[in-house]
py3Dmol code that shows the C-alpha trace and the ligand (Angstrom):
import py3Dmol

protein = """\
ATOM      1  CA  MET A   1      61.074 -42.070 217.044  1.00  0.00           C
ATOM      2  CA  ALA A   2      58.379 -44.152 215.385  1.00  0.00           C
ATOM      3  CA  ASP A   3      60.821 -45.726 212.971  1.00  0.00           C
ATOM      4  CA  ALA A   4      61.059 -48.855 215.125  1.00  0.00           C
ATOM      5  CA  ARG A   5      57.738 -49.922 213.747  1.00  0.00           C
ATOM      6  CA  SER A   6      58.708 -49.285 210.169  1.00  0.00           C
ATOM      7  CA  THR A   7      61.084 -52.257 210.309  1.00  0.00           C
ATOM      8  CA  GLY A   8      57.973 -54.410 209.928  1.00  0.00           C
ATOM      9  CA  VAL A   9      57.907 -53.348 206.279  1.00  0.00           C
ATOM     10  CA  SER A  10      60.687 -55.714 205.363  1.00  0.00           C
ATOM     11  CA  ALA A  11      58.852 -58.320 203.327  1.00  0.00           C
ATOM     12  CA  THR A  12      61.023 -57.570 200.334  1.00  0.00           C
ATOM     13  CA  ARG A  13      64.247 -58.221 202.211  1.00  0.00           C
ATOM     14  CA  LYS A  14      66.362 -60.933 200.637  1.00  0.00           C
ATOM     15  CA  PRO A  15      67.255 -64.052 202.632  1.00  0.00           C
ATOM     16  CA  GLU A  16      70.741 -63.996 204.153  1.00  0.00           C
ATOM     17  CA  SER A  17      73.506 -65.513 202.074  1.00  0.00           C
ATOM     18  CA  LYS A  18      74.343 -69.169 202.699  1.00  0.00           C
ATOM     19  CA  SER A  19      77.862 -68.469 203.928  1.00  0.00           C
ATOM     20  CA  LYS A  20      76.551 -66.358 206.784  1.00  0.00           C
ATOM     21  CA  ALA A  21      73.769 -68.710 207.780  1.00  0.00           C
ATOM     22  CA  LYS A  22      75.676 -70.630 210.468  1.00  0.00           C
ATOM     23  CA  LYS A  23      77.149 -67.927 212.666  1.00  0.00           C
ATOM     24  CA  PRO A  24      74.941 -65.119 213.955  1.00  0.00           C
ATOM     25  CA  SER A  25      76.278 -61.730 212.931  1.00  0.00           C
ATOM     26  CA  ALA A  26      77.637 -59.284 215.502  1.00  0.00           C
ATOM     27  CA  ARG A  27      74.548 -57.193 214.883  1.00  0.00           C
ATOM     28  CA  ALA A  28      72.239 -60.153 215.579  1.00  0.00           C
ATOM     29  CA  LEU A  29      74.090 -60.932 218.813  1.00  0.00           C
ATOM     30  CA  GLU A  30      73.841 -57.338 219.981  1.00  0.00           C
ATOM     31  CA  ASN A  31      70.176 -57.253 219.083  1.00  0.00           C
ATOM     32  CA  ALA A  32      69.594 -60.405 221.140  1.00  0.00           C
ATOM     33  CA  ALA A  33      71.431 -58.839 224.113  1.00  0.00           C
ATOM     34  CA  ARG A  34      69.303 -55.708 223.807  1.00  0.00           C
ATOM     35  CA  ARG A  35      66.179 -57.869 223.693  1.00  0.00           C
ATOM     36  CA  GLU A  36      67.289 -59.704 226.817  1.00  0.00           C
ATOM     37  CA  VAL A  37      67.729 -56.411 228.689  1.00  0.00           C
ATOM     38  CA  ILE A  38      64.138 -55.491 227.803  1.00  0.00           C
ATOM     39  CA  ASP A  39      62.802 -58.945 228.731  1.00  0.00           C
ATOM     40  CA  THR A  40      64.560 -58.762 232.108  1.00  0.00           C
ATOM     41  CA  ALA A  41      63.171 -55.281 232.780  1.00  0.00           C
ATOM     42  CA  LEU A  42      59.682 -56.544 231.903  1.00  0.00           C
ATOM     43  CA  ALA A  43      60.101 -59.586 234.155  1.00  0.00           C
ATOM     44  CA  MET A  44      61.319 -57.330 236.979  1.00  0.00           C
ATOM     45  CA  SER A  45      58.301 -55.139 236.518  1.00  0.00           C
ATOM     46  CA  ALA A  46      55.848 -58.052 236.293  1.00  0.00           C
ATOM     47  CA  SER A  47      57.228 -59.558 239.495  1.00  0.00           C
ATOM     48  CA  GLY A  48      56.421 -56.379 241.416  1.00  0.00           C
ATOM     49  CA  LEU A  49      60.071 -55.713 242.218  1.00  0.00           C
ATOM     50  CA  SER A  50      60.086 -52.230 240.725  1.00  0.00           C
ATOM     51  CA  PRO A  51      57.086 -50.119 241.702  1.00  0.00           C
ATOM     52  CA  GLY A  52      56.223 -47.336 239.255  1.00  0.00           C
ATOM     53  CA  ARG A  53      59.055 -46.739 236.833  1.00  0.00           C
ATOM     54  CA  SER A  54      61.752 -47.392 239.384  1.00  0.00           C
ATOM     55  CA  GLY A  55      64.539 -49.810 238.651  1.00  0.00           C
ATOM     56  CA  ASN A  56      66.893 -50.382 235.767  1.00  0.00           C
ATOM     57  CA  VAL A  57      68.737 -53.233 234.108  1.00  0.00           C
ATOM     58  CA  SER A  58      72.035 -53.600 232.257  1.00  0.00           C
ATOM     59  CA  VAL A  59      74.317 -56.228 230.770  1.00  0.00           C
ATOM     60  CA  ARG A  60      78.046 -56.033 230.083  1.00  0.00           C
ATOM     61  CA  TRP A  61      78.674 -55.499 226.386  1.00  0.00           C
ATOM     62  CA  GLN A  62      82.043 -55.114 224.660  1.00  0.00           C
ATOM     63  CA  ASP A  63      83.986 -52.398 226.515  1.00  0.00           C
ATOM     64  CA  GLY A  64      80.862 -51.039 228.195  1.00  0.00           C
ATOM     65  CA  MET A  65      77.266 -52.025 228.793  1.00  0.00           C
ATOM     66  CA  LEU A  66      73.752 -52.054 227.381  1.00  0.00           C
ATOM     67  CA  ILE A  67      71.303 -50.354 229.767  1.00  0.00           C
ATOM     68  CA  THR A  68      67.608 -49.480 229.872  1.00  0.00           C
ATOM     69  CA  PRO A  69      66.891 -45.900 228.740  1.00  0.00           C
ATOM     70  CA  SER A  70      65.714 -43.092 230.987  1.00  0.00           C
ATOM     71  CA  GLY A  71      62.029 -42.205 231.240  1.00  0.00           C
ATOM     72  CA  MET A  72      60.486 -44.863 228.981  1.00  0.00           C
ATOM     73  CA  ALA A  73      57.937 -47.501 229.961  1.00  0.00           C
ATOM     74  CA  TYR A  74      59.485 -50.950 229.603  1.00  0.00           C
ATOM     75  CA  ASP A  75      56.567 -52.267 227.566  1.00  0.00           C
ATOM     76  CA  SER A  76      57.185 -49.586 224.949  1.00  0.00           C
ATOM     77  CA  LEU A  77      60.848 -50.500 224.399  1.00  0.00           C
ATOM     78  CA  SER A  78      62.317 -51.991 221.268  1.00  0.00           C
ATOM     79  CA  PRO A  79      65.927 -53.205 221.079  1.00  0.00           C
ATOM     80  CA  LYS A  80      67.202 -49.987 219.541  1.00  0.00           C
ATOM     81  CA  ASP A  81      65.957 -48.010 222.589  1.00  0.00           C
ATOM     82  CA  VAL A  82      68.417 -49.840 224.848  1.00  0.00           C
ATOM     83  CA  VAL A  83      71.492 -47.640 225.271  1.00  0.00           C
ATOM     84  CA  PHE A  84      75.105 -48.634 224.798  1.00  0.00           C
ATOM     85  CA  VAL A  85      77.341 -46.778 227.266  1.00  0.00           C
ATOM     86  CA  ALA A  86      81.080 -47.160 226.690  1.00  0.00           C
ATOM     87  CA  GLU A  87      83.448 -47.700 229.616  1.00  0.00           C
ATOM     88  CA  ASP A  88      84.356 -44.002 229.626  1.00  0.00           C
ATOM     89  CA  GLY A  89      80.662 -43.150 230.064  1.00  0.00           C
ATOM     90  CA  SER A  90      80.179 -41.903 226.519  1.00  0.00           C
ATOM     91  CA  VAL A  91      76.982 -42.511 224.548  1.00  0.00           C
ATOM     92  CA  ALA A  92      76.456 -42.292 220.784  1.00  0.00           C
ATOM     93  CA  ALA A  93      74.861 -39.005 219.699  1.00  0.00           C
ATOM     94  CA  LYS A  94      71.813 -40.698 218.149  1.00  0.00           C
ATOM     95  CA  SER A  95      71.014 -43.030 221.020  1.00  0.00           C
ATOM     96  CA  ARG A  96      68.441 -42.619 223.775  1.00  0.00           C
ATOM     97  CA  LYS A  97      69.422 -41.156 227.127  1.00  0.00           C
ATOM     98  CA  PRO A  98      70.635 -43.946 229.438  1.00  0.00           C
ATOM     99  CA  SER A  99      69.024 -44.566 232.824  1.00  0.00           C
ATOM    100  CA  SER A 100      69.976 -41.797 235.245  1.00  0.00           C
ATOM    101  CA  GLU A 101      71.726 -44.499 237.296  1.00  0.00           C
ATOM    102  CA  TRP A 102      74.174 -45.455 234.530  1.00  0.00           C
ATOM    103  CA  ARG A 103      77.150 -44.389 236.672  1.00  0.00           C
ATOM    104  CA  PHE A 104      76.713 -47.051 239.320  1.00  0.00           C
ATOM    105  CA  HIS A 105      75.971 -49.718 236.714  1.00  0.00           C
ATOM    106  CA  LEU A 106      79.202 -48.883 234.898  1.00  0.00           C
ATOM    107  CA  ALA A 107      81.098 -48.709 238.194  1.00  0.00           C
ATOM    108  CA  ALA A 108      79.783 -52.169 239.146  1.00  0.00           C
ATOM    109  CA  TYR A 109      81.289 -53.687 235.967  1.00  0.00           C
ATOM    110  CA  ALA A 110      84.617 -51.979 236.643  1.00  0.00           C
ATOM    111  CA  GLU A 111      84.601 -53.211 240.247  1.00  0.00           C
ATOM    112  CA  ARG A 112      83.501 -56.773 239.460  1.00  0.00           C
ATOM    113  CA  ALA A 113      85.189 -58.084 236.329  1.00  0.00           C
ATOM    114  CA  ASP A 114      83.687 -61.491 237.216  1.00  0.00           C
ATOM    115  CA  ARG A 115      80.090 -60.346 236.782  1.00  0.00           C
ATOM    116  CA  ALA A 116      78.172 -59.417 233.646  1.00  0.00           C
ATOM    117  CA  ALA A 117      74.702 -58.169 234.603  1.00  0.00           C
ATOM    118  CA  VAL A 118      73.162 -55.625 236.989  1.00  0.00           C
ATOM    119  CA  VAL A 119      69.590 -55.285 238.273  1.00  0.00           C
ATOM    120  CA  HIS A 120      68.617 -52.293 240.427  1.00  0.00           C
ATOM    121  CA  THR A 121      65.198 -51.993 242.056  1.00  0.00           C
ATOM    122  CA  HIS A 122      63.257 -50.086 244.703  1.00  0.00           C
ATOM    123  CA  SER A 123      61.567 -53.288 245.840  1.00  0.00           C
ATOM    124  CA  LEU A 124      59.390 -52.647 248.885  1.00  0.00           C
ATOM    125  CA  HIS A 125      61.008 -54.481 251.800  1.00  0.00           C
ATOM    126  CA  ALA A 126      64.597 -54.007 250.677  1.00  0.00           C
ATOM    127  CA  THR A 127      63.847 -50.299 250.458  1.00  0.00           C
ATOM    128  CA  VAL A 128      62.153 -50.267 253.873  1.00  0.00           C
ATOM    129  CA  LEU A 129      65.327 -51.706 255.446  1.00  0.00           C
ATOM    130  CA  ALA A 130      67.521 -49.367 253.378  1.00  0.00           C
ATOM    131  CA  CYS A 131      65.531 -46.405 254.707  1.00  0.00           C
ATOM    132  CA  GLN A 132      66.402 -47.565 258.231  1.00  0.00           C
ATOM    133  CA  HIS A 133      70.053 -48.037 257.149  1.00  0.00           C
ATOM    134  CA  LYS A 134      69.758 -51.677 258.226  1.00  0.00           C
ATOM    135  CA  PRO A 135      71.908 -54.310 256.490  1.00  0.00           C
ATOM    136  CA  ILE A 136      70.417 -57.818 256.354  1.00  0.00           C
ATOM    137  CA  PRO A 137      72.369 -59.985 258.807  1.00  0.00           C
ATOM    138  CA  ALA A 138      72.625 -63.784 258.864  1.00  0.00           C
ATOM    139  CA  PHE A 139      69.105 -64.288 260.216  1.00  0.00           C
ATOM    140  CA  HIS A 140      68.536 -66.916 257.492  1.00  0.00           C
ATOM    141  CA  TYR A 141      71.070 -69.039 255.671  1.00  0.00           C
ATOM    142  CA  MET A 142      69.899 -67.788 252.249  1.00  0.00           C
ATOM    143  CA  VAL A 143      71.639 -64.490 253.016  1.00  0.00           C
ATOM    144  CA  ALA A 144      74.698 -66.369 251.696  1.00  0.00           C
ATOM    145  CA  ALA A 145      73.134 -66.228 248.212  1.00  0.00           C
ATOM    146  CA  ALA A 146      74.663 -62.743 247.956  1.00  0.00           C
ATOM    147  CA  GLY A 147      78.103 -64.237 248.604  1.00  0.00           C
ATOM    148  CA  GLY A 148      78.732 -63.184 252.217  1.00  0.00           C
ATOM    149  CA  THR A 149      77.541 -63.399 255.798  1.00  0.00           C
ATOM    150  CA  GLU A 150      75.302 -60.349 255.434  1.00  0.00           C
ATOM    151  CA  ILE A 151      73.808 -58.148 252.751  1.00  0.00           C
ATOM    152  CA  PRO A 152      75.374 -54.754 253.447  1.00  0.00           C
ATOM    153  CA  CYS A 153      73.700 -51.355 253.262  1.00  0.00           C
ATOM    154  CA  VAL A 154      75.805 -48.596 251.705  1.00  0.00           C
ATOM    155  CA  PRO A 155      75.479 -44.916 252.738  1.00  0.00           C
ATOM    156  CA  TYR A 156      73.124 -42.503 251.050  1.00  0.00           C
ATOM    157  CA  ALA A 157      74.165 -40.298 248.169  1.00  0.00           C
ATOM    158  CA  SER A 158      71.967 -38.502 245.654  1.00  0.00           C
ATOM    159  CA  PHE A 159      70.798 -40.646 242.711  1.00  0.00           C
ATOM    160  CA  GLY A 160      72.870 -40.546 239.563  1.00  0.00           C
ATOM    161  CA  THR A 161      76.013 -39.228 241.242  1.00  0.00           C
ATOM    162  CA  GLU A 162      79.606 -40.419 241.189  1.00  0.00           C
ATOM    163  CA  GLU A 163      79.459 -40.458 244.983  1.00  0.00           C
ATOM    164  CA  LEU A 164      76.635 -43.012 244.873  1.00  0.00           C
ATOM    165  CA  ALA A 165      78.578 -45.044 242.287  1.00  0.00           C
ATOM    166  CA  ASN A 166      81.545 -45.145 244.688  1.00  0.00           C
ATOM    167  CA  TYR A 167      79.376 -46.350 247.557  1.00  0.00           C
ATOM    168  CA  VAL A 168      77.797 -49.039 245.379  1.00  0.00           C
ATOM    169  CA  CYS A 169      81.288 -50.228 244.387  1.00  0.00           C
ATOM    170  CA  GLU A 170      82.171 -50.612 248.056  1.00  0.00           C
ATOM    171  CA  GLY A 171      78.971 -52.560 248.677  1.00  0.00           C
ATOM    172  CA  LEU A 172      79.566 -54.921 245.750  1.00  0.00           C
ATOM    173  CA  ARG A 173      83.287 -55.436 246.315  1.00  0.00           C
ATOM    174  CA  ARG A 174      82.747 -58.613 248.331  1.00  0.00           C
ATOM    175  CA  HIS A 175      79.016 -59.190 247.839  1.00  0.00           C
ATOM    176  CA  ASP A 176      76.748 -59.759 244.856  1.00  0.00           C
ATOM    177  CA  ALA A 177      74.028 -57.547 246.307  1.00  0.00           C
ATOM    178  CA  CYS A 178      73.657 -54.606 248.655  1.00  0.00           C
ATOM    179  CA  LEU A 179      71.034 -52.236 249.972  1.00  0.00           C
ATOM    180  CA  MET A 180      71.384 -48.530 249.199  1.00  0.00           C
ATOM    181  CA  ALA A 181      70.394 -46.212 252.048  1.00  0.00           C
ATOM    182  CA  ASN A 182      67.138 -44.289 251.505  1.00  0.00           C
ATOM    183  CA  HIS A 183      66.959 -45.691 247.981  1.00  0.00           C
ATOM    184  CA  GLY A 184      66.702 -49.431 247.162  1.00  0.00           C
ATOM    185  CA  GLN A 185      68.842 -52.418 246.295  1.00  0.00           C
ATOM    186  CA  ILE A 186      71.227 -53.654 243.595  1.00  0.00           C
ATOM    187  CA  ALA A 187      72.104 -57.215 242.578  1.00  0.00           C
ATOM    188  CA  ILE A 188      74.696 -58.513 240.111  1.00  0.00           C
ATOM    189  CA  GLY A 189      75.192 -61.843 238.382  1.00  0.00           C
ATOM    190  CA  ASN A 190      76.882 -63.724 235.587  1.00  0.00           C
ATOM    191  CA  THR A 191      73.712 -63.398 233.545  1.00  0.00           C
ATOM    192  CA  LEU A 192      70.668 -61.139 233.547  1.00  0.00           C
ATOM    193  CA  GLY A 193      68.626 -64.099 234.795  1.00  0.00           C
ATOM    194  CA  SER A 194      70.877 -64.705 237.796  1.00  0.00           C
ATOM    195  CA  ALA A 195      71.009 -60.982 238.681  1.00  0.00           C
ATOM    196  CA  LEU A 196      67.208 -60.799 238.592  1.00  0.00           C
ATOM    197  CA  GLU A 197      66.908 -63.989 240.633  1.00  0.00           C
ATOM    198  CA  LEU A 198      69.229 -62.541 243.274  1.00  0.00           C
ATOM    199  CA  ALA A 199      67.322 -59.235 243.372  1.00  0.00           C
ATOM    200  CA  SER A 200      64.180 -61.266 243.957  1.00  0.00           C
ATOM    201  CA  GLU A 201      65.883 -63.276 246.723  1.00  0.00           C
ATOM    202  CA  VAL A 202      67.097 -60.073 248.387  1.00  0.00           C
ATOM    203  CA  GLU A 203      63.529 -58.763 248.418  1.00  0.00           C
ATOM    204  CA  ASN A 204      62.280 -62.070 249.808  1.00  0.00           C
ATOM    205  CA  LEU A 205      64.897 -62.025 252.580  1.00  0.00           C
ATOM    206  CA  ALA A 206      64.150 -58.373 253.336  1.00  0.00           C
ATOM    207  CA  ALA A 207      60.435 -59.142 253.681  1.00  0.00           C
ATOM    208  CA  GLN A 208      61.201 -62.032 256.053  1.00  0.00           C
ATOM    209  CA  TYR A 209      63.666 -59.942 258.060  1.00  0.00           C
ATOM    210  CA  VAL A 210      61.175 -57.103 258.549  1.00  0.00           C
ATOM    211  CA  GLN A 211      58.742 -59.662 260.015  1.00  0.00           C
ATOM    212  CA  VAL A 212      61.427 -61.244 262.177  1.00  0.00           C
ATOM    213  CA  LEU A 213      62.338 -57.825 263.590  1.00  0.00           C
ATOM    214  CA  SER A 214      58.728 -57.313 264.643  1.00  0.00           C
ATOM    215  CA  LEU A 215      59.086 -60.295 267.007  1.00  0.00           C
ATOM    216  CA  GLY A 216      62.138 -58.938 268.792  1.00  0.00           C
ATOM    217  CA  LYS A 217      65.862 -59.470 268.545  1.00  0.00           C
ATOM    218  CA  PRO A 218      66.628 -61.907 265.695  1.00  0.00           C
ATOM    219  CA  LYS A 219      68.547 -65.105 266.431  1.00  0.00           C
ATOM    220  CA  LEU A 220      71.440 -64.980 263.987  1.00  0.00           C
ATOM    221  CA  LEU A 221      73.472 -67.829 262.536  1.00  0.00           C
ATOM    222  CA  ASN A 222      77.076 -67.777 263.715  1.00  0.00           C
ATOM    223  CA  GLY A 223      80.189 -67.372 261.571  1.00  0.00           C
ATOM    224  CA  ALA A 224      80.895 -71.118 261.317  1.00  0.00           C
ATOM    225  CA  GLU A 225      77.321 -71.882 260.313  1.00  0.00           C
ATOM    226  CA  MET A 226      77.408 -69.253 257.577  1.00  0.00           C
ATOM    227  CA  GLN A 227      80.847 -70.347 256.354  1.00  0.00           C
ATOM    228  CA  ASP A 228      79.445 -73.841 255.920  1.00  0.00           C
ATOM    229  CA  VAL A 229      76.576 -72.509 253.779  1.00  0.00           C
ATOM    230  CA  LEU A 230      78.907 -70.247 251.780  1.00  0.00           C
ATOM    231  CA  ALA A 231      81.199 -73.185 251.024  1.00  0.00           C
ATOM    232  CA  ARG A 232      78.268 -75.303 249.875  1.00  0.00           C
ATOM    233  CA  PHE A 233      76.906 -72.500 247.677  1.00  0.00           C
ATOM    234  CA  GLN A 234      80.360 -72.021 246.209  1.00  0.00           C
ATOM    235  CA  ASN A 235      80.736 -75.701 245.382  1.00  0.00           C
ATOM    236  CA  TYR A 236      77.275 -76.397 244.120  1.00  0.00           C
ATOM    237  CA  GLY A 237      75.749 -72.983 243.490  1.00  0.00           C
ATOM    238  CA  GLN A 238      72.494 -71.979 245.051  1.00  0.00           C
ATOM    239  CA  LYS A 239      71.136 -75.348 243.980  1.00  0.00           C
ATOM    240  CA  ALA A 240      72.618 -76.535 247.284  1.00  0.00           C
ATOM    241  CA  GLN A 241      69.624 -75.010 249.019  1.00  0.00           C
ATOM    242  CA  ASP A 242      66.927 -77.362 250.190  1.00  0.00           C
ATOM    243  CA  ASP A 243      64.368 -76.585 247.506  1.00  0.00           C
TER     244      ASP A 243
END
"""
ligand_1 = """\
1
ZN
Zn 67.004 -46.178 241.975
"""
view = py3Dmol.view(width=600, height=400)
view.addModel(protein, "pdb")
view.setStyle({"model": 0}, {"cartoon": {"style": "trace"}})
view.addModel(ligand_1, "xyz")
view.setStyle({"model": 1}, {"stick": {}})
view.zoomTo()
view.show()
């Protein structure tokens, strides 16, 4: 438990041998990936995207993933607390318990071989829409940031279940983000940074859409208009936006 802190007592450790100096060891790479999971969870928390202890973060690693543990405050985490879950769902006996939502994280990697990071949050406005079972339509061109002409909302299933994992797979099959009915949202990316950025964009769009709905029926972009944006995002990435 407290042995994470004892690693500070390493003043007597010998410097690494010269032959190993150039290439980081597998252990160092894994440690850096674990650190990045923690940093992303902290950034998610600091940005207000995950009220309370909601939300979890993972990154593809070897034949499985590294995911935030269950029931621990992010600011108390050290790299060894991050949990490796193999592709068959198994976890090493000595490791922490993975986030209760590990099934849909793992399912997302199986569904989307082209993506390597997952961010799940209960961000306020995305969750408000999800509780009304409302997908986010093409009311704004930035909806294309999730890779389609809408951000879908998948049906409700109890947290942590295989049923929920199956729904999330459906939602992510052709989109990089979806809402989860009566629950929250999930975003995926090539990196932890891009998954977090998309989760933040989904929340931003959800907040705008809630306001738009309060003014009456939204005026949506048509298919051709959205295809144009999708093509530009595909060619130039989201940098094509007018920022
Ligand atoms: Zn959740």
